[in-house]
C-alpha positions as CSV (number, residue, x, y, z in Angstrom):
1,M,0.0,0.0,0.0
2,S,1.6,3.3,-1.2
3,T,1.7,6.3,1.1
4,A,0.7,9.7,-0.2
5,P,3.7,12.0,-0.5
6,T,4.2,14.6,2.1
7,M,6.3,17.8,2.4
8,R,7.6,20.4,4.8
9,A,5.4,23.5,5.1
10,L,4.6,26.4,7.5
11,Q,1.0,26.0,8.8
12,Q,-0.9,28.9,10.3
13,R,-2.7,27.4,13.4
14,S,-4.9,30.4,14.4
15,L,-5.7,34.0,13.6
16,T,-3.6,35.4,16.4
17,G,-0.8,36.4,14.1
18,P,2.4,35.1,12.6
19,E,3.7,33.9,16.0
20,D,1.3,30.9,15.6
21,L,3.0,29.8,12.4
22,R,4.4,26.3,12.8
23,L,6.8,24.2,10.7
24,I,5.2,20.8,9.9
25,S,6.7,17.9,7.9
26,D,3.6,15.9,7.0
27,A,1.6,18.3,4.8
28,P,0.2,16.4,1.8
29,V,1.7,17.4,-1.5
30,P,-1.1,19.1,-3.5
31,K,-2.2,18.1,-7.0
32,P,-3.0,20.6,-9.7
33,G,-6.6,20.9,-10.9
34,P,-7.8,22.2,-14.2
35,G,-6.0,25.4,-15.2
36,E,-3.4,24.9,-12.5
37,V,0.3,24.0,-12.2
38,L,2.2,22.3,-9.5
39,V,5.4,24.1,-8.6
40,R,8.4,22.8,-6.6
41,V,9.0,25.9,-4.6
42,V,12.6,27.2,-4.5
43,A,11.9,30.5,-2.8
44,A,8.8,32.2,-1.4
45,G,8.1,35.9,-1.0
46,V,7.1,37.3,2.4
47,N,4.3,40.0,2.1
48,F,2.1,42.1,4.3
49,V,-0.8,40.0,2.9
50,D,0.6,37.1,4.8
51,I,0.5,39.1,8.0
52,S,-3.1,40.3,7.3
53,Q,-4.2,36.7,6.7
54,A,-2.5,35.6,9.9
55,H,-4.5,38.1,11.9
56,G,-7.8,37.3,10.1
57,R,-7.9,40.8,8.6
58,F,-7.8,39.8,4.9
59,A,-11.3,39.8,3.5
60,G,-12.2,36.2,2.4
61,G,-8.8,34.9,3.6
62,P,-8.1,31.3,4.4
63,Q,-9.2,29.8,7.7
64,P,-6.8,28.0,10.0
65,P,-5.2,25.6,9.9
66,Y,-3.9,26.6,6.5
67,L,-0.6,26.5,4.7
68,A,0.7,30.1,4.6
69,G,2.3,32.2,1.9
70,I,0.8,33.7,-1.3
71,E,3.9,34.2,-3.5
72,G,6.2,31.4,-4.7
73,A,8.8,30.8,-7.4
74,G,10.2,27.5,-8.6
75,E,10.0,24.7,-11.2
76,V,6.8,23.4,-12.7
77,T,6.6,19.7,-12.0
78,A,3.0,18.9,-13.2
79,V,0.3,20.7,-15.1
80,G,-3.5,20.4,-14.8
81,E,-6.0,19.9,-17.6
82,G,-6.3,22.7,-20.1
83,V,-3.0,24.4,-19.2
84,T,-1.1,25.6,-22.3
85,G,2.1,27.6,-22.5
86,L,3.7,26.4,-19.3
87,E,5.6,23.2,-19.6
88,I,7.1,20.9,-17.0
89,G,10.6,22.2,-16.2
90,T,9.7,25.8,-16.7
91,H,10.7,28.1,-13.8
92,V,7.9,30.5,-12.9
93,V,6.9,33.0,-10.2
94,G,3.3,33.3,-9.2
95,V,0.7,34.2,-6.7
96,S,-2.1,32.3,-5.0
97,I,-4.2,34.3,-2.5
98,G,-5.4,30.9,-1.1
99,G,-1.8,30.4,0.2
100,G,0.5,27.4,0.2
101,A,3.8,29.1,-0.9
102,F,5.6,28.5,2.4
103,A,5.9,24.8,1.4
104,E,8.1,22.5,-0.7
105,Y,5.3,22.3,-3.3
106,M,2.4,24.7,-4.1
107,V,-0.4,24.8,-6.7
108,L,-0.7,28.0,-8.7
109,P,-3.4,29.1,-11.2
110,A,-1.6,29.0,-14.6
111,A,-3.0,32.5,-15.3
112,A,-1.2,33.8,-12.2
113,A,2.2,32.4,-13.0
114,V,4.8,33.9,-15.3
115,P,8.2,32.5,-16.5
116,V,11.2,33.7,-14.5
117,P,13.1,36.2,-16.7
118,P,16.1,34.7,-18.5
119,G,19.3,34.9,-16.4
120,W,17.4,35.4,-13.2
121,T,17.2,33.0,-10.3
122,D,13.8,32.1,-8.9
123,E,14.6,34.1,-5.7
124,Q,15.4,37.2,-7.8
125,A,12.0,37.0,-9.5
126,L,10.0,37.4,-6.3
127,G,8.1,40.6,-6.4
128,L,7.4,40.4,-10.1
129,L,3.7,39.7,-9.6
130,V,3.2,41.4,-6.3
131,N,5.4,44.4,-5.5
132,W,6.3,45.6,-8.9
133,P,2.8,45.6,-10.5
134,T,1.3,47.1,-7.4
135,A,3.8,50.0,-7.6
136,L,3.2,50.5,-11.3
137,A,-0.6,50.2,-11.1
138,A,-0.6,52.8,-8.3
139,L,1.5,55.2,-10.2
140,K,0.2,54.9,-13.8
141,P,-3.3,53.5,-14.6
142,L,-4.8,54.3,-11.3
143,G,-2.6,57.2,-10.1
144,G,-2.4,58.9,-13.4
145,L,1.2,60.0,-12.9
146,V,2.8,62.1,-15.6
147,A,6.3,63.7,-16.0
148,G,6.8,66.8,-13.9
149,Q,4.3,65.8,-11.1
150,T,5.3,65.2,-7.5
151,V,4.5,61.9,-5.8
152,L,4.6,61.0,-2.1
153,I,5.7,57.4,-1.5
154,H,5.2,55.9,1.9
155,A,7.2,52.9,3.2
156,A,9.7,53.7,0.4
157,A,12.4,51.2,1.8
158,G,10.1,48.2,1.4
159,G,9.7,46.0,-1.6
160,T,6.9,47.9,-3.2
161,G,8.2,51.3,-2.1
162,Q,11.6,50.7,-3.7
163,A,10.0,49.7,-7.0
164,A,7.7,52.8,-6.8
165,V,10.6,55.2,-6.3
166,T,12.5,53.7,-9.2
167,I,9.6,53.7,-11.6
168,A,8.4,57.2,-10.6
169,K,11.8,58.7,-11.2
170,H,12.0,56.9,-14.6
171,Y,8.8,58.5,-15.7
172,G,10.0,62.0,-14.7
173,A,8.3,62.6,-11.4
174,A,9.7,64.3,-8.4
175,V,9.7,61.9,-5.4
176,I,9.1,62.6,-1.8
177,A,9.6,59.4,0.2
178,T,9.0,58.4,3.8
179,A,11.1,55.9,5.7
180,S,12.5,55.5,9.2
181,R,15.8,57.4,9.7
182,A,18.0,54.2,9.5
183,K,16.6,53.6,6.0
184,H,17.0,57.1,4.5
185,E,20.3,56.4,2.7
186,T,18.8,53.3,1.0
187,V,15.9,55.4,-0.3
188,R,18.1,58.3,-1.4
189,A,20.3,55.9,-3.4
190,L,17.2,54.9,-5.4
191,G,16.8,58.6,-6.5
192,A,14.3,60.0,-4.2
193,D,14.4,63.9,-4.2
194,H,13.5,64.2,-0.5
195,V,13.2,61.7,2.3
196,V,11.0,62.4,5.3
197,D,11.1,60.6,8.6
198,S,8.1,58.3,8.6
199,R,7.8,58.6,12.3
200,S,7.4,62.4,12.1
201,T,4.6,63.7,14.3
202,D,3.5,66.1,11.4
203,L,4.1,64.4,8.1
204,A,1.6,66.6,6.3
205,T,3.4,69.8,7.4
206,D,6.7,68.4,6.3
207,V,5.4,67.5,2.8
208,L,3.6,70.8,2.4
209,R,6.8,72.7,3.3
210,L,8.7,70.7,0.6
211,T,6.0,71.6,-2.0
212,G,5.7,75.3,-1.2
213,G,2.3,74.7,0.4
214,A,0.8,73.2,-2.8
215,G,0.8,69.5,-1.8
216,V,1.6,66.6,-4.0
217,D,-0.1,65.4,-7.1
218,L,-0.2,61.7,-6.0
219,V,0.2,59.7,-2.8
220,L,1.0,56.0,-2.6
221,E,-0.5,55.0,0.7
222,S,0.3,51.7,2.2
223,V,0.5,52.5,5.9
224,G,-3.0,53.4,7.1
225,G,-3.7,54.5,10.6
226,A,-2.8,58.1,11.4
227,T,-0.7,58.2,8.2
228,L,-3.7,58.0,6.0
229,D,-5.0,61.3,7.4
230,A,-1.6,62.9,6.8
231,S,-1.6,61.6,3.2
232,L,-5.0,63.2,2.6
233,A,-3.8,66.5,4.0
234,A,-0.6,66.4,2.0
235,A,-2.3,66.0,-1.4
236,K,-3.4,68.8,-3.7
237,R,-6.9,70.0,-3.4
238,V,-9.3,68.9,-6.2
239,T,-6.7,67.3,-8.5
240,G,-4.7,65.3,-5.9
241,R,-5.0,61.5,-5.9
242,V,-4.4,59.1,-3.0
243,V,-4.0,55.4,-4.0
244,V,-4.5,53.2,-0.9
245,Y,-3.1,49.7,-1.3
246,G,-2.1,48.7,2.3
247,L,-2.8,49.1,6.0
248,A,0.4,48.0,7.7
249,G,-0.2,50.6,10.4
250,G,-3.8,49.7,11.1
251,E,-7.2,50.8,9.9
252,A,-8.3,54.4,9.5
253,A,-11.7,56.1,9.0
254,I,-12.6,58.6,6.3
255,T,-16.1,60.1,6.1
256,N,-18.2,61.8,3.4
257,W,-17.9,65.0,5.6
258,D,-14.1,64.7,5.3
259,L,-14.2,64.5,1.5
260,V,-16.6,67.5,1.2
261,Y,-15.1,69.9,3.8
262,R,-11.5,68.8,4.6
263,H,-10.0,66.8,1.7
264,Q,-11.4,67.5,-1.7
265,L,-9.5,64.9,-3.7
266,H,-9.5,61.4,-5.3
267,V,-9.2,58.4,-3.1
268,I,-8.5,55.2,-5.0
269,G,-8.4,51.7,-3.6
270,L,-6.0,49.1,-5.0
271,N,-5.7,45.3,-4.4
272,I,-3.5,43.7,-7.0
273,G,-5.3,40.3,-6.6
274,I,-8.7,41.9,-7.3
275,L,-7.2,43.9,-10.2
276,I,-5.9,40.6,-11.8
277,Q,-9.4,39.1,-11.5
278,A,-11.6,42.0,-12.3
279,A,-9.5,43.8,-14.9
280,P,-7.2,41.2,-16.5
281,H,-6.7,43.5,-19.5
282,I,-5.2,46.2,-17.3
283,F,-3.0,43.6,-15.6
284,G,-1.8,42.3,-18.9
285,E,-0.9,45.8,-20.0
286,L,0.9,46.3,-16.6
287,M,3.0,43.2,-17.1
288,G,3.8,44.2,-20.6
289,E,5.1,47.6,-19.4
290,L,7.0,45.9,-16.5
291,F,8.8,43.6,-18.9
292,G,9.6,46.6,-21.0
293,L,11.2,48.3,-18.0
294,I,13.2,45.1,-17.3
295,A,14.4,45.0,-20.9
296,A,15.4,48.6,-20.7
297,G,17.4,48.0,-17.5
298,V,15.1,50.2,-15.3
299,L,14.2,47.3,-13.1
300,G,16.7,44.5,-12.5
301,P,16.9,41.2,-10.6
302,G,15.7,41.6,-7.0
303,Q,18.1,41.0,-4.1
304,P,15.8,39.9,-1.3
305,T,16.9,39.3,2.3
306,T,16.6,35.6,2.7
307,Y,15.6,33.3,5.6
308,Q,15.3,29.6,5.9
309,L,11.8,28.1,5.9
310,A,11.8,27.4,9.6
311,E,12.6,31.1,10.2
312,G,9.3,32.1,8.6
313,P,7.7,33.4,11.9
314,K,10.8,35.5,12.5
315,A,10.7,37.0,9.0
316,L,7.0,37.9,9.3
317,A,7.5,39.4,12.8
318,E,10.3,41.6,11.5
319,L,8.3,42.7,8.5
320,E,5.3,43.5,10.8
321,A,7.6,45.6,13.0
322,R,8.8,47.3,9.9
323,A,12.4,46.5,10.8
324,T,13.4,45.3,7.3
325,V,14.5,46.8,4.1
326,G,13.4,45.7,0.7
327,K,12.0,42.3,-0.3
328,L,12.0,39.3,2.1
329,A,12.2,35.7,1.0
330,L,12.1,32.2,2.5
331,R,14.5,29.8,0.9
332,L,13.3,26.2,0.5
């Protein structure tokens, strides 16, 4: 009698946070269904989504116990019915909101997996379907950024923030970035025109001073909490846009009264997973533009900070505490 194959994986046992993430060695190896591929994971990306899911704050997120991790890169080892264009042996990077990336094998929707660029390792490709398209979507199709405008980018030392600074500068924008003081040099090296202390008690005043009181044309808001109010106050009246794509610092409230009497601007919500599902044509255009930026040398292979799989809880805790710089990865 044959025994079903098992694998090592990180299992989220409760919704109390990443501290209840446990390494197990008897998780069943999944099988790809129609339209899916099975990937032998070489490296998995660590994202704020993983933290939101671990706390039960991600709408429609998986219920414990579940295998954690939404982003994985590795080798296709099996394909499901109806899959074309992805052959066994192809190295891909992909995303599955249902989780499973923090494991030796994961199932990915074929539509949410793209080949690793030639010459790149699997680890270097992490971010290609999460951080980079989020940054580009917030800047261009949703944020409407054009050359000569000024953009405020929060959490600029993170994986998405670094990509946003690089892309915004490429398209001719002036960049005001926020980061903790220890990370300022990292952000300046990317080309930010000004770097503001993210822990400032009056972020809006700092930004308004840098813009001569006019405010910025666009804000990339991934922090939430009190920072959201500062973002609204720092944007230009009437024409300013605030693209909200994260809530690392907690939830925040904005009312219709605020929008009529305090902040007359455009507030735009972005969830890259929903964008992929609801507007695949926009996502396709985004990926085409991203690969154009890669071909032009604007964006290059990532250099994530790596942890071993068993160190997953530590990696998530450090990301949650915002004690990290750039992209984080678990190495399988």
